[in-house]
N, C-alpha and C positions, 0 to 999 in steps of 0.2 A: 690240532685241527679238529673242528665240531660238526660233525652232521654235513661233512664235505666241504665246510668252510674255513681258511685259516683264520688265524685271530691275532691282531697286533693290538694287546691291551695298553691304551695310550696314557694310562693314569692307574699307577699301582705305586706302593708305599714301602720305604725301608724304616720301622718304628725308631723312634729313637731309643739310644742305649750308650752305657759309657765309652764302649770301645770307637765312637765315633769321635771323640776328642783326643785320642792319644797322641797323635801328632801336633797338638795345640802349642804354640811359642809359649817358654818356661815361664814369661811375664804374664800370661793369660791363664796357666794350667790351674791354679788354685782357685781360681774364679769358676772353673767348669760346672756344668749343672751336676747336682748330687741328688741321689735319689732318697725320698723322705717320706717317712710314715704319719701319718695321723692318729694318735693313738686314742683320743675322747671321738670315736668315729661310729658308734652304734647306729645312728641315725643318717649316715653319710652314703648308704648305699656303696656302691663301689668306688667312689671318690673317697678312699681311704689312704691316698699316697700321691705323690706326684714329685716333680722335679724344684729342688731350692735352685732359683737362681736370681742373682742380682737383689735379694730381699725379698723376693716372693715366690708362692709355691703354683707352679702349672703344671697341668690344667687343674683347674678347680670349679665347683659347680653352683656356689651360694656368695652373693655379694657379687659388686663390680667386678668386671673383668672376669666374669664366668664364662667358659667354654669346655667343649669336649676336646679330648687331646690324648696323645700317648701315653699313660700312667707306667711308671717304672716295674710293676706289679706284672705288665704285659711282655715284659723281656727280662726280668730277674728271678730265676727261679728262688733265689732265698726269700723273695716275698711271696711265695707261695702261688706263684704263677701257672697256670695250667690252660693249655690249648683248648679251644672250644670245639675243636674239629680235628679228627684223626689226619686228615690229608694235610692240614697245616701245622707243622710243630712250631715252637718258640723261636726255635734256631733259623728258621726262615722268614719270621717276622722282621728280624735287624738285619738278615741277609748274612748274620756270623755262619751259617752253613748255607751257600748256595745251592747246593744239591738238593738240600730240602725244599728251598723255593722251586726249583725246577720238577720238583716230584709233584709238588701243590699246581704248578701251570699246567704239567701233563694231567691232571686228574681234572682240571678244566677246560683240557684242549687249546690251550693257549700257546703259541708259536713262538711270539716275543712279547716281553714286557718293559714298558718304559716306567723308571722309578723316581720317585721324586721324596724328598725329606718330610717329616711331619710338618704340619702347621704351626706347631708350636715355635718354629725358627722365626715365624713373622713377627715377633713379639718379644724375643727374651732379652734383649737389652737395647738401651740407646747409645752407647758407647758404640761409635764407628770401628774401632779397632778392635775391642772383644768381639763385635759382631763377626768383622772379618775373619777373626782369628776361628770362631766356631764354625762358619762356613766352608773356609778352606779346609778345614781339618776334617769335616764331613766329606767333602768332595774327593780326598784323597782316600778317605776308608770306602766309599762305594765304587769309586773307580778301581781300587786294589780288587774288591771282593766280586766285582762284576766281571773281570778278566777270566773269571772261571770259566764262563760261557759268553762270550763276547757278543757271539749273534744272537742269543736269545734274551739274555739281559742288558738292557739298555738302561742309560741314567740320563739325568738332567743334573749340572751343577749349579749351586747357588750362586749367585753374583751379589756379592756385597758393594752396592751401589752408593752408600754414604761415606767409605774410603777409596777414593778414586785411584790411588796409587794400587790398594789392593785388589780393585775391582778391576784394573787392567791386568794385571798378574793372574788374578784368577781366570778370566778369560783365558789367556795362555798356557795355564796350567791344565784346565778341565780339558782343552784340545787334547794335550800331550797324553792325559791320562785316558783319552777315548770318550768323552762326554758326547752324546747324541743333540744335546742341547741346554741351554741355560735356562733358571728359574727363578722369578720373582715372585712377589707377592703384589697385592692390588696397589699399594704404595710402599716408600720407604720411609718408613715411620709417617712422619706429619707432612711429608713431601710428595708431591705428584712426580710421578715417572719421567714426566716430560722435565723437571726442574732442571735448570741451566746447568748447574754444577755436577750434573753426571753424564753432561756429553761426552766427557771422554771415554768412560767406560762404554757408551752406547755406540760411540765410534769406533773401538776395539771389538765389539760385541759383531759389529756390521762387519768387520774385514775377517772376521774368524770364518762367516757365513753360518754361524750357527742359529737354528730358529729359538724365537722367544716363546717359553712358557710362563702365563702368568697363572699361579697356582691360588687357589681359597686358602685365607689366612686372615686373622683379625691384626691387618698391620696399620690401621689406622687408630692412634692413641685415643683421641677422644671418643671413640665407640666404646673404649673400655667401663667409661664412666655410666653409661646406659643401658650395658649388658649384665642385668642383674639375675640370668639364669640361663640355661642352655637354649630354649627355642630362641630368644632375644639375639643369643649369641650367632644360632645358624641362621636367623633370619636377617639381622643387622650386619653386627660386627663381622662375620665372615664371609656375608654375601656381597652387600654394598659396594667392597673395593673393587668388584669385578666392575663396576660403573665406572668408579673413578679411574681405573685403568684403561678402561675403553676412551674415555674423554683425554687424557693424558696421550695416549698413544695415537690415535685415530683425528680428535678433536684439536689437537696443538701440532698438527703437521709432521709427528715422527715417521710416518709412512711414507712423505714426502723427502723427508733429508735422509733416508736411508732406504734406496728403493728396492734391495735385496732383502729386506727384513720380512720374514713369515712369523705372524703371531698366533699364540692358541692359547685359549682360555679353557680351565679345568678345573673341575669340581664345583662350579657356581650353578649348574645347570644351564640353560641355554635361551628360556624364555625373554630373559631380559635385553637380549640382543635386538628382539623385534621393536620394544620399547624405544631403547636408546638411539637405533639407527633414524628412526623417525623424529623423535625428540630432537636431536641435535640438526637434523636436516630442517625442522621448523625452524630454527634459530639463526642457522647460519646465514641466510641472506640477511638478517638485521643485524646480525654481530657484523658482517662485511661492510654495511654500510654507516655503521656509526662507530665501530672499533676506532679509537685513534690509531693503534698499533696493530697492524694487519699482518705482519710478516709470519705469525705464529697461528695464523688460522691455516686449515687445510686447503689446499689448492682444487679439489675437486668437492662436490656434495659427498656424505657420509656414505650413501647407499652405493655409489661406485666403487668406495673402498671395500665395503660389504661385498660386493660381487666381482672384486679383482682378483680373488683366488689365494691371497694372504693373510687371511682370518679364518681360522678353525675354531671348533668350538667342541668341546665334549659334553653332552647333554646327559640326559638320563633316556634308560631305555625304553622307558615307558612313558615319556614325553608326549603330551598329547596336542603340541603344536611343532611336532617334528616336520611336518609336510610343509608347515609355513617357514619352519628354518630354511628349509632343503630350497625353497622358492627363493629365499631373498639369499641366502650364501650360495647356491648350488649344492649338487650332488656329493661335490668333492672336498667340500669343508668339516663334514661330520664326522666323528672320532667315536670309537667306543672306548669304555673304561670300566673297570671292575670294582677299583678302589681297595683291592686286597693290600694289606688283611682286616682294615676297618672293617666294622660291624655295621654296616649300613644298608644291608641287604642289596648289594649290587654283584654279587658272586656269580648270580645268574644272567647277568643282564645281556650276555650273548643269547642265550637261549631265549629272552625277550625278545630282542631285535628280529630274530629268526623266525618267531612266532607271530611278528606284526603283519596284519593284511592290507595295509594301508601305503608299504613301499614296495617297490620292485625287487625283484633278485637281484639285477645289477646293484642298485642302491645299497643292499643288504651286504653284499660284496664289498663294494667301496667304504662304508661304514666299519666293518670288523675288520678290515685289513689295507686294502690299498689308499685310503686316505692317509694313513699314520706313516705310510712308505712315501706317501708326496710330501708330507710334512717333515717326517725327520730323517728321510733316505731309506736307500735299501740297507736291511738288518746286516 
């Protein structure tokens, strides 16, 4: 609790570590990500180490495919890692010590925290089988670690869409392990989330009643070639997939086919939804009149879906357009997030929200706690 307000952090992370792949099937174990150090690195700043996966090192900051991410030095002490905060120990970063994470949450006043994997999972491999093995091993790890305090440590399980059998089994397994949601990235490789081949997995997810979280990540392979630096990665490769996911889920009728599905968008900011709703509503009447195949078009106007109470957004605490987003979505669909332990300055997000003079006390309570309960369920 912070200043008398309960806090439900809707977006925090367990950083990538070798512990997350200990239950991978034997046929994939040798291909697991390996911590790697760059020796000719005097001019590379902090980007002197990464994970060797499928012949590439991720993250990296120079050349095509540049993006920030969780370097192994931040979780492996043998690489000389040091915590940049006395409140957040290294063992809390990857949740190897859940008690340490709880101490960090106590320091921030956070009552409950929703945990997601690193964004690097969005692009580690094109092999559906290997991807499923990585994702399901992560789910088993995080599910086990969160059992230390299941009411406070909540988690979203990775959904391997590109392997239908594994995807359906993953939904059942994450339910058994206690997941509060499923998480995907803005695309599944070069395919939109509405791709017909994913239908069996979406059917299974809908039956599970788990909400769907779409998280930031450089999931669309063509963006790798145009992102030659970290700013381009943030502005293009890791952000634009939000719009691709919105078009797939809302613009291709998934909310009609799955009437119980709730969808949240995390770490993309929130301003983009104002553009996308009006943009798609501008073209929807034209497409309805001109498209030869109309069964995939949404049954309602896009703004009606935005106001349906089924779309949730975790924006930035200092978002200048928050009032307009509340007007569009309603005050019950905006979520608070810290992004802990990433270094993007969101640790004080709750204090920033409480200091705002342009939203009411009721809206603050909803953003900081009530709306997350509405989306994820009671802790």
